[in-house]
TORSEBA-726250 format. One record per residue (C-alpha): z, x, y; residue in three letters. Coordinates in pm, 1 decimal. Last residue first. Layout:
N
> pz, px, py, resn
> Z, X, Y, ALA
...
//
This chain:
410
> pz, px, py, resn
> 13517.8, 17355.9, -2496.4, ASP
> 13543.3, 17269.5, -2835.9, ALA
> 13841.6, 17061.3, -2782.1, VAL
> 13692.0, 16866.4, -2519.3, ALA
> 13390.9, 16796.3, -2722.5, ALA
> 13635.9, 16646.1, -3009.6, ALA
> 13788.1, 16437.2, -2720.7, ALA
> 13468.4, 16304.7, -2611.7, ARG
> 13379.0, 16203.8, -2930.0, GLU
> 13704.7, 16041.0, -2976.0, LEU
> 13635.0, 15846.4, -2672.4, LEU
> 13296.0, 15726.0, -2791.5, LEU
> 13427.5, 15612.2, -3122.6, ASN
> 13709.5, 15437.6, -2956.5, ARG
> 13460.0, 15248.6, -2716.7, GLU
> 13246.8, 15155.8, -3022.8, ARG
> 13552.5, 15035.8, -3210.7, GLN
> 13663.8, 14792.4, -2936.8, THR
> 13978.6, 14718.8, -2736.0, PRO
> 14043.6, 15100.2, -2656.1, ALA
> 14436.5, 15169.3, -2675.4, LEU
> 14423.7, 15430.9, -2960.8, ASP
> 14097.4, 15595.1, -2783.4, ALA
> 14287.4, 15653.6, -2456.6, ALA
> 14564.3, 15831.5, -2656.7, ARG
> 14278.3, 16059.6, -2802.5, GLU
> 14110.5, 16084.3, -2464.0, LEU
> 14449.3, 16196.4, -2305.4, GLU
> 14523.1, 16465.2, -2585.7, ALA
> 14162.5, 16616.6, -2556.0, ALA
> 14196.5, 16644.9, -2173.4, ALA
> 14506.8, 16826.1, -2201.4, GLU
> 14358.6, 17064.7, -2435.5, GLY
> 14057.7, 17098.2, -2197.4, HIS
> 14248.5, 17197.7, -1878.3, ARG
> 13949.6, 17357.3, -1706.3, GLY
> 14001.4, 17160.1, -1392.9, LEU
> 13705.0, 16934.3, -1425.3, ARG
> 13835.9, 16878.7, -1782.7, THR
> 14149.1, 16772.4, -1634.4, LEU
> 13992.3, 16519.8, -1394.4, ALA
> 13763.0, 16361.0, -1663.9, GLU
> 14079.2, 16327.0, -1877.2, ALA
> 14275.0, 16151.7, -1620.3, ARG
> 13975.1, 15917.3, -1598.0, VAL
> 13975.7, 15847.0, -1989.2, ALA
> 14360.4, 15811.5, -1996.7, GLY
> 14329.1, 15543.9, -1720.3, LEU
> 14044.0, 15376.4, -1883.9, LEU
> 14263.7, 15298.1, -2194.2, HIS
> 14468.7, 15021.0, -2026.1, TYR
> 14763.6, 14968.4, -2237.4, ARG
> 15045.3, 15096.6, -1992.8, ALA
> 14826.7, 15025.1, -1682.4, MET
> 14986.6, 14696.5, -1601.6, ARG
> 15340.4, 14858.9, -1637.0, PRO
> 15261.2, 15067.2, -1327.2, ASP
> 15400.7, 15398.1, -1401.5, ALA
> 15074.1, 15592.5, -1399.0, ALA
> 14967.6, 15424.4, -1052.9, ILE
> 15059.1, 15714.1, -810.4, ALA
> 14985.7, 15983.4, -1086.8, ASP
> 14622.6, 15856.3, -1076.4, LEU
> 14593.5, 15945.7, -697.9, ALA
> 14752.8, 16273.8, -737.6, ALA
> 14514.8, 16344.8, -1041.5, LEU
> 14216.7, 16245.7, -835.0, ALA
> 14320.3, 16501.9, -535.3, ALA
> 14331.0, 16769.2, -790.4, GLU
> 13993.5, 16662.5, -935.2, PRO
> 13804.2, 16711.0, -598.9, GLY
> 13777.6, 16535.5, -261.4, ASP
> 13458.6, 16331.6, -281.5, ALA
> 13375.7, 16321.7, -629.1, HIS
> 13748.3, 16300.3, -756.0, MET
> 13819.5, 16040.1, -468.1, VAL
> 13569.9, 15808.2, -614.3, ALA
> 13724.4, 15825.8, -955.1, VAL
> 14070.2, 15754.6, -780.6, ALA
> 13905.7, 15471.1, -599.9, ARG
> 13840.0, 15311.9, -972.8, ASN
> 14190.8, 15361.7, -1062.9, LEU
> 14335.5, 15233.3, -743.0, GLU
> 14108.0, 14909.3, -772.1, VAL
> 14242.8, 14898.3, -1152.1, VAL
> 14592.7, 14942.0, -1025.4, PRO
> 14563.1, 14623.0, -806.9, SER
> 14549.5, 14518.3, -434.9, PRO
> 14269.0, 14264.2, -355.2, ALA
> 14193.4, 14255.4, 22.0, LEU
> 14384.1, 14599.9, 93.2, GLN
> 14263.4, 14761.5, -201.4, ALA
> 13911.6, 14682.2, -141.6, LEU
> 13919.6, 14812.2, 219.6, ALA
> 14051.1, 15154.9, 60.9, ASP
> 13785.0, 15108.8, -200.1, TYR
> 13522.6, 15089.0, 78.0, LEU
> 13655.8, 15399.5, 239.6, ALA
> 13633.7, 15582.0, -109.9, VAL
> 13283.9, 15475.2, -150.1, VAL
> 13178.6, 15571.4, 211.8, ALA
> 13308.9, 15910.0, 119.3, GLU
> 13124.2, 15930.6, -179.7, TRP
> 12782.8, 15867.1, -32.0, ASP
> 12602.1, 15919.1, -370.2, THR
> 12364.3, 16215.8, -361.2, ASP
> 12497.2, 16373.0, -682.9, GLU
> 12454.0, 16052.2, -884.4, PHE
> 12088.1, 16062.4, -774.5, SER
> 11854.2, 15880.9, -545.9, PRO
> 12136.3, 15701.3, -405.8, ALA
> 12063.5, 15322.2, -280.7, ARG
> 12200.3, 15160.0, -590.2, SER
> 12510.6, 15357.0, -611.6, HIS
> 12595.4, 15283.1, -233.3, CYS
> 12488.4, 14932.5, -316.9, ALA
> 12778.3, 14885.1, -588.3, ALA
> 13024.1, 14974.4, -340.0, ILE
> 12880.2, 14718.2, -89.8, ALA
> 12876.2, 14458.8, -372.2, ALA
> 13252.5, 14543.5, -433.5, GLN
> 13322.4, 14485.3, -59.2, VAL
> 13117.5, 14171.4, -70.9, THR
> 13316.3, 14044.2, -371.8, TYR
> 13655.3, 14115.9, -191.1, PRO
> 13583.7, 13934.4, 106.2, GLY
> 13431.3, 14068.5, 432.7, LEU
> 13532.5, 13896.6, 742.3, PRO
> 13277.6, 13631.2, 880.1, ARG
> 12955.8, 13723.6, 1064.8, GLY
> 12707.2, 13559.4, 834.4, LEU
> 12509.4, 13906.3, 853.4, THR
> 12744.3, 14054.6, 583.8, ILE
> 12668.9, 13796.4, 309.0, SER
> 12323.0, 13772.9, 398.4, THR
> 12285.0, 14158.9, 373.9, GLU
> 12449.3, 14169.7, 41.7, LEU
> 12219.0, 13897.6, -89.3, ALA
> 11943.0, 14116.5, 39.4, LYS
> 12070.7, 14411.5, -156.1, LEU
> 12111.5, 14216.7, -484.7, GLY
> 11759.9, 14094.7, -463.0, HIS
> 11620.3, 14446.3, -410.0, GLU
> 11837.8, 14595.0, -674.4, ILE
> 11734.0, 14303.5, -923.5, LEU
> 11369.7, 14395.3, -842.6, ALA
> 11448.2, 14763.3, -884.9, ARG
> 11576.6, 14723.1, -1250.9, ASP
> 11727.1, 15048.4, -1315.7, TRP
> 11530.2, 15249.1, -1587.4, PHE
> 11410.7, 15508.4, -1364.0, ARG
> 11781.6, 15585.9, -1263.0, ARG
> 11822.4, 15784.1, -1598.0, ASP
> 12195.6, 15723.0, -1666.6, GLN
> 12425.8, 16016.4, -1711.4, ASP
> 12645.1, 15988.2, -1384.3, GLN
> 12691.1, 15615.1, -1454.5, LEU
> 12820.2, 15677.0, -1789.9, LEU
> 12594.0, 15592.5, -2109.0, THR
> 12795.5, 15318.5, -2306.7, GLY
> 12526.5, 15247.3, -2589.4, SER
> 12239.0, 15186.8, -2340.1, GLY
> 12340.0, 15198.2, -1993.5, ARG
> 11992.3, 15248.8, -1839.9, ALA
> 11885.5, 14901.2, -1929.5, ASP
> 12180.3, 14737.8, -1796.5, PHE
> 12160.3, 14907.5, -1457.3, ARG
> 12007.6, 14621.3, -1259.7, SER
> 12317.5, 14409.9, -1402.2, ALA
> 12543.0, 14587.2, -1151.4, GLN
> 12332.2, 14507.0, -858.2, LEU
> 12269.8, 14156.6, -950.2, GLU
> 12643.4, 14076.9, -1011.0, MET
> 12754.0, 14219.8, -701.7, LEU
> 12485.7, 14072.4, -497.3, ALA
> 12541.8, 13722.7, -619.1, VAL
> 12921.3, 13775.4, -562.4, LEU
> 12868.4, 13878.6, -216.0, GLY
> 12624.2, 13571.0, -161.6, HIS
> 12915.3, 13352.2, -259.1, VAL
> 13168.9, 13538.9, -67.7, GLU
> 12947.9, 13483.9, 254.2, PRO
> 12993.5, 13093.8, 210.3, GLU
> 12717.2, 12955.9, 466.5, ARG
> 12464.0, 12903.1, 190.9, PRO
> 12694.6, 12686.0, -8.8, LEU
> 12459.4, 12482.4, -253.7, LEU
> 12205.2, 12755.4, -265.6, GLY
> 12466.4, 13040.1, -318.7, ALA
> 12628.1, 12816.4, -583.6, LEU
> 12296.7, 12790.1, -784.0, VAL
> 12265.3, 13176.6, -752.7, ARG
> 12597.6, 13221.6, -872.1, GLY
> 12552.0, 13022.0, -1183.7, LEU
> 12240.7, 13206.6, -1267.3, ARG
> 12424.9, 13530.7, -1244.3, THR
> 12673.2, 13406.2, -1474.8, ALA
> 12415.1, 13268.7, -1713.4, GLU
> 12234.2, 13629.9, -1707.6, ASP
> 12564.4, 13812.5, -1763.9, ALA
> 12666.9, 13581.5, -2048.8, LEU
> 12333.3, 13614.4, -2211.8, ASP
> 12309.3, 13991.2, -2134.1, ARG
> 12629.9, 14074.7, -2344.1, ARG
> 12648.1, 14429.1, -2311.5, VAL
> 12808.8, 14721.7, -2502.8, TRP
> 12751.3, 14536.0, -2815.3, ASP
> 12945.5, 14561.9, -3125.6, ASN
> 13192.4, 14258.4, -3083.7, GLY
> 13478.7, 14233.9, -2818.5, SER
> 13582.6, 14342.4, -2487.6, THR
> 13207.6, 14313.0, -2356.3, ALA
> 13129.8, 14505.5, -2040.0, ALA
> 12871.6, 14327.1, -1828.2, HIS
> 12873.5, 14020.7, -2028.6, GLY
> 13253.1, 13989.6, -2008.4, GLU
> 13243.5, 14070.5, -1657.3, THR
> 12960.6, 13799.4, -1594.6, PHE
> 13191.1, 13521.7, -1735.4, VAL
> 13480.0, 13657.4, -1532.5, LEU
> 13269.6, 13663.2, -1241.0, TYR
> 13177.2, 13280.9, -1266.8, VAL
> 13543.9, 13172.1, -1330.0, VAL
> 13674.3, 13399.0, -1034.8, GLU
> 13390.2, 13256.8, -806.0, LEU
> 13513.0, 12886.0, -875.4, VAL
> 13887.3, 12967.6, -836.6, SER
> 13820.8, 13156.7, -505.9, GLY
> 13611.5, 12838.8, -398.1, LEU
> 13938.5, 12641.8, -426.8, ARG
> 14147.2, 12860.0, -203.9, ALA
> 13866.4, 12890.1, 39.4, PRO
> 13766.1, 12532.9, 58.2, MET
> 14104.7, 12352.4, 87.9, GLU
> 14087.5, 12368.6, 477.6, ASP
> 13716.9, 12254.5, 467.4, ALA
> 13796.4, 11941.8, 235.6, GLN
> 13745.6, 12000.2, -137.6, PRO
> 13387.7, 11882.6, -266.0, VAL
> 13464.3, 11580.6, -466.8, GLU
> 13535.6, 11445.5, -825.2, PHE
> 13910.5, 11373.6, -769.4, PRO
> 14149.3, 11517.6, -1009.4, VAL
> 14351.3, 11221.3, -1175.5, ARG
> 14579.8, 11462.3, -1342.7, ALA
> 14547.2, 11255.0, -1645.7, GLU
> 14163.4, 11270.1, -1633.1, ALA
> 14148.7, 11634.8, -1555.8, LEU
> 14366.2, 11722.1, -1834.5, THR
> 14193.5, 11513.1, -2071.2, ARG
> 13866.5, 11685.7, -1978.5, LYS
> 14045.5, 12014.1, -2008.0, ALA
> 14201.6, 11912.1, -2338.7, ARG
> 13847.6, 11832.9, -2503.8, SER
> 13694.0, 12145.3, -2352.4, ILE
> 13980.2, 12377.3, -2514.7, ARG
> 13971.0, 12185.8, -2843.3, GLN
> 13588.4, 12235.3, -2863.0, GLY
> 13626.1, 12589.2, -2791.0, ILE
> 13899.4, 12624.9, -3082.1, THR
> 13657.6, 12432.6, -3305.4, ALA
> 13391.7, 12677.2, -3228.5, SER
> 13574.7, 12959.7, -3356.5, PRO
> 13607.6, 13241.6, -3075.5, THR
> 13342.7, 13540.4, -3071.3, LEU
> 13313.7, 13483.7, -2689.8, TYR
> 12965.7, 13423.8, -2687.7, ALA
> 12942.8, 13269.8, -3019.7, ARG
> 13185.0, 12990.8, -2925.4, ALA
> 13023.3, 12930.3, -2583.0, ILE
> 12686.7, 12894.9, -2798.6, GLU
> 12865.6, 12648.1, -3059.0, ASP
> 13007.5, 12447.2, -2793.4, THR
> 12655.4, 12404.3, -2623.0, THR
> 12584.1, 12571.0, -2312.2, LEU
> 12446.2, 12359.7, -2010.2, GLY
> 12589.7, 12600.6, -1733.9, GLY
> 12749.5, 12351.7, -1533.8, PHE
> 12890.1, 12106.9, -1830.0, LEU
> 12941.3, 12347.9, -2129.1, ARG
> 12956.7, 12678.7, -1935.4, LEU
> 13215.8, 12541.7, -1671.0, THR
> 13413.0, 12370.1, -1930.1, LEU
> 13465.0, 12703.3, -2149.8, ALA
> 13534.8, 12909.5, -1847.4, ILE
> 13767.3, 12648.1, -1684.0, ARG
> 13956.1, 12615.1, -2019.2, SER
> 14009.9, 12994.0, -2058.6, GLU
> 14170.4, 13005.8, -1715.4, ARG
> 14392.2, 12731.1, -1785.2, PRO
> 14322.8, 12391.8, -1597.0, LEU
> 14483.0, 12256.4, -1282.2, VAL
> 14313.1, 12524.7, -1092.0, PRO
> 13984.8, 12315.9, -1086.1, HIS
> 13697.5, 12513.6, -1217.7, CYS
> 13529.5, 12242.4, -1392.8, THR
> 13579.7, 11982.8, -1110.4, LEU
> 13480.5, 12240.5, -822.1, PHE
> 13155.2, 12306.6, -1036.4, VAL
> 13106.3, 11917.5, -1074.5, LEU
> 13158.1, 11841.3, -704.1, SER
> 12906.9, 12128.2, -621.4, LEU
> 12623.1, 11958.9, -841.5, LEU
> 12714.9, 11590.4, -717.5, ASP
> 12711.2, 11727.2, -363.4, ASP
> 12380.2, 11910.5, -426.3, GLY
> 12195.8, 11602.5, -582.4, VAL
> 11893.4, 11773.8, -490.0, PRO
> 11697.0, 11441.7, -487.0, ASP
> 11439.0, 11370.0, -754.9, GLU
> 11709.5, 11261.7, -1012.5, VAL
> 11862.6, 11001.8, -790.7, ILE
> 11546.8, 10848.3, -639.1, GLY
> 11356.1, 10831.2, -965.2, ASP
> 11672.6, 10676.3, -1106.1, ALA
> 11643.7, 10371.3, -876.9, PRO
> 11882.1, 10302.4, -626.7, PRO
> 12245.0, 10213.9, -746.1, GLU
> 12349.8, 9831.2, -709.9, ASP
> 12397.0, 9787.5, -1080.3, ALA
> 12601.3, 10115.4, -1080.5, LEU
> 12813.3, 9970.3, -818.0, GLU
> 12878.0, 9657.3, -1003.9, ARG
> 12977.7, 9848.0, -1321.2, ALA
> 13201.0, 10095.2, -1145.2, VAL
> 13407.7, 9814.1, -998.0, VAL
> 13451.6, 9649.7, -1361.5, ALA
> 13546.1, 10018.7, -1448.4, TYR
> 13787.7, 10063.3, -1208.9, LYS
> 13973.7, 9770.7, -1340.4, THR
> 14077.4, 9966.6, -1645.7, GLU
> 13952.0, 9841.5, -1989.3, ARG
> 13942.7, 9479.6, -2045.6, ASN
> 13580.3, 9450.7, -1955.5, GLN
> 13472.5, 9685.0, -2248.0, GLU
> 13136.9, 9554.0, -2347.9, ARG
> 13029.3, 9532.1, -1979.7, ARG
> 13126.4, 9899.9, -1930.8, ILE
> 12941.4, 10026.9, -2223.3, LEU
> 12615.3, 9833.8, -2132.2, ASP
> 12624.5, 9940.5, -1779.2, ILE
> 12681.3, 10306.1, -1894.4, ALA
> 12410.1, 10289.1, -2151.7, ARG
> 12188.3, 10179.4, -1864.7, HIS
> 12279.7, 10461.8, -1657.8, ARG
> 12217.3, 10718.2, -1935.1, ALA
> 11857.7, 10585.0, -1988.2, THR
> 11766.7, 10592.4, -1629.1, THR
> 11916.1, 10936.1, -1604.7, MET
> 11713.7, 11051.7, -1896.5, LEU
> 11390.9, 10908.6, -1775.6, TRP
> 11438.3, 11030.3, -1423.0, ALA
> 11478.7, 11388.5, -1584.9, GLY
> 11172.8, 11339.7, -1782.5, PRO
> 10934.0, 11235.6, -1515.3, LYS
> 10611.7, 11206.6, -1653.2, ASP
> 10738.1, 11078.4, -2006.4, PRO
> 10719.9, 11294.3, -2311.7, VAL
> 10532.0, 11130.5, -2579.5, GLY
> 10586.0, 10791.2, -2761.2, ASN
> 10678.1, 10935.3, -3113.5, ALA
> 10825.5, 11276.6, -3033.3, PRO
> 10974.6, 11133.1, -2704.9, TRP
> 11174.5, 10868.4, -2872.5, GLN
> 11445.6, 10990.8, -3114.1, GLU
> 11502.4, 11345.9, -2937.8, LEU
> 11489.1, 11137.0, -2589.2, ALA
> 11760.2, 10890.4, -2713.2, ALA
> 11969.2, 11179.1, -2850.8, VAL
> 11959.4, 11325.6, -2502.3, PHE
> 12047.4, 10991.0, -2343.6, ALA
> 12357.5, 10966.5, -2570.5, ASP
> 12423.0, 11304.9, -2476.3, GLN
> 12446.3, 11220.4, -2098.5, ALA
> 12656.0, 10938.3, -2172.2, LEU
> 12903.9, 11141.1, -2360.7, GLU
> 12901.1, 11399.5, -2058.9, GLU
> 12982.2, 11127.0, -1832.4, ALA
> 13254.9, 10976.7, -2053.6, LEU
> 13415.7, 11311.2, -2034.1, GLY
> 13363.8, 11375.8, -1664.8, VAL
> 13519.4, 11028.4, -1560.1, ASP
> 13452.5, 10874.6, -1231.2, ARG
> 13179.6, 10665.0, -1367.2, VAL
> 12924.7, 10686.5, -1100.9, LEU
> 13017.7, 11032.8, -969.5, ARG
> 13059.1, 11174.5, -1323.8, THR
> 12708.5, 11029.4, -1404.0, LEU
> 12543.4, 11244.8, -1130.5, SER
> 12710.2, 11537.3, -1215.6, ALA
> 12630.6, 11508.6, -1571.7, VAL
> 12279.1, 11458.3, -1499.8, LEU
> 12252.7, 11731.3, -1256.4, ARG
> 12420.3, 11984.8, -1502.4, PRO
> 12208.9, 11839.6, -1809.3, ALA
> 11868.6, 11857.5, -1641.6, GLU
> 11773.3, 12216.4, -1694.9, ILE
> 11892.7, 12274.5, -2040.4, ARG
> 11807.8, 11912.6, -2153.8, TRP
> 11447.2, 11953.3, -2022.1, VAL
> 11412.5, 12267.3, -2245.1, VAL
> 11559.9, 12093.4, -2540.5, GLU
> 11349.3, 11772.6, -2503.9, VAL
> 11032.8, 12005.4, -2465.1, THR
> 11120.6, 12196.1, -2776.6, ARG
> 11168.8, 11856.1, -2944.2, ARG
> 10806.5, 11728.6, -2821.4, ALA
> 10668.7, 12069.5, -2932.3, ASP
> 10798.8, 12011.4, -3287.9, ALA
> 10673.4, 11668.5, -3303.6, MET
//
């Protein structure tokens, strides 16, 4: 019985996005589709331990969910007219085997564009995407973001209601709408990865569960949209950054990492994804450029051997595509290694007055590095202490204060 239950849970994690996607197409309501999918899941938990796991578990779930949809709609004939129409369409649908065995690429793609629709607040897009497309439970999402489960549940419920009230269509955007809408999807996936790559709360430097989930979503998108270079660029960026997780430890800086612990398989996959993005022959987007920067580090046998001139040039390009003070800050780091600390300080001074940097602790950390290289250790310690006051987590505060103490000792 325990084995059957584990099988149900594994099948659910694999099939849930496709199941919800297909049901959403059929019933035109993502909230109802999820309820029907969950009903099928509960039925599997009740029946599979006693009757055995069916040969085609995904088809079994789809058939069960479709039957429940037909029963529900027939019981509520007085609901909106569209449901009566949907009931007739459901009765004419091909057998579930055909639905489940097909790639249902359009349905999956429509689902992710639905969950990442710009009509939803960013936090709601993340929660709904992880719930429906990523297959995570409300409790899992809550643990991932250290947010009460009730809050996540409310975000998901409101998101579904917003999509219904706004009458957001369940469809892949038209070609002229694709760039803007795809940008929203990629933003959500990368936000999830970024929180996993550098957690802004909790005690861990890395949340591999979030990073892995985002990377998986990116790979699914790459399979569904093989001609979109920025999708491959994002996959490359995530894989190349994730390749360093084992070497980062408790906040080990890039220059101090033992590159023998970098994941060579992830680097190889990331470089291939980057090549795919570039060879599609379209203008490079910000994710592809960031992946190219990550590739410079991945290809270098040591920190000192990094092609810093190329990194600076790529940051120049990124600043044109996606201007922000954070991009300029990262560019200043590259300038420090390419042209020296004085040039880096000049680049940092150019963004110091930007109000968006007022509470960004890494600005002080980078300034401290440049000042240390110039032998101005007292100023560096002061910058690090100020940065520690702004750091979002205790572990980062502790690390910055340790660096400040070391600077004073020098």
